[in-house]
C-alpha positions, 0 to 999 in steps of 0.5 A: 472532496470536502475537508473536515476539521478534526475534533477540538479547536486547537486541531487544524489538520485536515483528513486525507480520507483514504477510505472515501477515495478507495470507495471512489476507485472501487466504483471506477473499477466496477465501471471498467470491468462492466465495460470490458468483461463482455470482450473477454468473456470472464471477469478479472482474476486474482489468486491469493496464496497464504501460508500458515495461520497468522491471524493478521494475514488471514484478516488481510486476505479476507479483506482483499477477497471482500474487496475483489467481490465488491468490484467484480474480480474473481478471487481464488484463495489458496491456503497452505499449511505452515510446513509446505516447502518452497518447491511446491509453492513455486510449482503452484505459482508457475501454474498460475503464471500459465493460467489465462483466467488469472491476471494477478498473483499475490503471495501474502507476507510474511511467510514462515522463516523456512521459505525464501520470500524473495525467490517466491515473489520472483517466480511470479510473472512480472505482468501478473505481479499484483503487489508490484514487488517483482524486480522487473517492475521495481526496475521499471519504476527506477527507470520511470517506465510503465509497470505495476507499482508497489501498492502502498506507495502507489496508494499514497501517491494517489491520495496526495493527488486526490487532495491536490497536494503539490509535490514539485520542488517540495521537501519530502522525507520518507521515514523507512527504507523497506522494499515494500514501502520506503524505497519505492515511495522515495522513487515515486516522489522523485518521479513527481519532482519532489526533493527526497530524503530517506531517513531510517533507524540509523539516521542521526538527528531524526527530528531535524530531518523530519522537521524540514519536510513539507511532506512527511511519510512515516513507514517504520512500524513504531507506535507514536514515533513521530510527535508534534515537535518533529513536524514542520508547521503546515506539513502534510503527514502520511502515516503508513504505520499499522501497529496493534496496541493493547490497553490494560483492559485487554482491548486492542486497537490499530495505531500508526507511527504518528502521534495523531493527537499532537501532530494534528495540531501542527500539520495541515493534512494528516492521514488517520489510522485506520482509514488512511493508507490501508484502504488505498493499499487494497484499492491499488491491489485491485487496480493492478489486477485490472491493469493486467486484465486490460493488458491481456485483453489487448493480446 
C-alpha cells in the first residue's frame, strides 16, 4: 500500500488505512464464497440479534448487514423489544446453534441491564461465535490454538501485518483491559513475540508507560486521552476509541482516544478515526463467519 503524508509539513505520521484494507479483505471473501458456495449449495449465514432501540447499535447492525450483502453472506437480523427476557433469547440462540444455514451468531452489545450478556454469549456454540468472545475461543487464544478471534484486536493485528510493522521484540503498550479489546489484544501481541504491557485507569504514571511504547494501542473510550507528550518519537499508534462529541452548534462527529492532530506530528504511523480500526472490526466479523462456513463445508 502507498503511505500518504498527513496535512501540514510538521505532520509526518503515515496513515494505517483500515478502510482500504477492509475493502481488500472484502474482495478476498467474495472470491472465497464464489468458489465454495457451489460445494455447499448455499451462501454463508450470519444471524445478528439486537435488543432494544439503541441508535448506535442499530447503526452498527445496519453497517454489518450492508457489509454481509456486499461479500455474499446471508444475514438474518432478529430484533427484540427491550423487555425481552433472557430465557427467550437463550432459546433463540440454541435454535440458531442447530440451524445448518447459520455459520455465525452475533449478539449486538450493549444489552439492557436486566439481561445477562455473559450468559447469552456463552450460549452461542463456540464454532459459530462470530464475535470471538466465547470462553472456549478465548481459551484457544490463550493457548495459542486455532479458533475464532475477537474481531477488533484481530483487525488491529491484520492492519499491522499489512503495513509490515515489526512486532517481534518490540515494546507494545495496550491501554485498556476489557474482554472485548484490551485482554485479547495483549495476548495476540504476545503471540507475535512483542513485549507487552497493559495499562488501565488505575495505572500510575501513565505517560511514562505509554512513552516507552514502540506500538501503542489505545482502547479506553476517553476522547483525546493520548497526547503528543505521551508518545515516543516514531511510535506506531493505533486508536481503537470511538467517541461521539458534539460542538456548540449541535454538530456531532466521531473521535478516538488519541489527540490525532498532535500525535500525528510525533508518531511514524497512526490510525484515523473514523476509517482506521472500525472497518477492520467488521471485516474480521465477516472473516470469522466465512471461517466457520469453511469448517462446516469439511464436515
